[in-house]
N, C-alpha and C positions, 0 to 999 in steps of 0.2 A: 032132392035135386031141385024140385020146383020151389020149395020154400027158400032155398039159397038164392035162386034167381029173383024171386019176388023181393027178398030183402035187399038185394043189390039194386034193383029198379027203384025201390022206395028210397034208398039212400041217395041215389043219383037225383031223383025227383026233389027230395028235400034240399039237396045242395043247390040245385038251380033255383028253387023257390026262394031260399034265404038269400042267395046271391042277388036275385032280382030285387028283393026288398032293400038290401043294402045299397045297391046302385041307385035305386029310386030315392032313398034318403039323401044320398050324396047329391043327386040332381036337384032335390028340393033345397038343399043348403046353398048350392052355387047359383041356382036359377029360381029364386022364390017367385 
């Protein structure tokens, strides 16, 4: 049960992390 919860949290964290990088790259393109 704990491992399932941990994997869920890690997946959510990775999603937000990569989303943030993606948005930052878009901002750099539009606002250099």
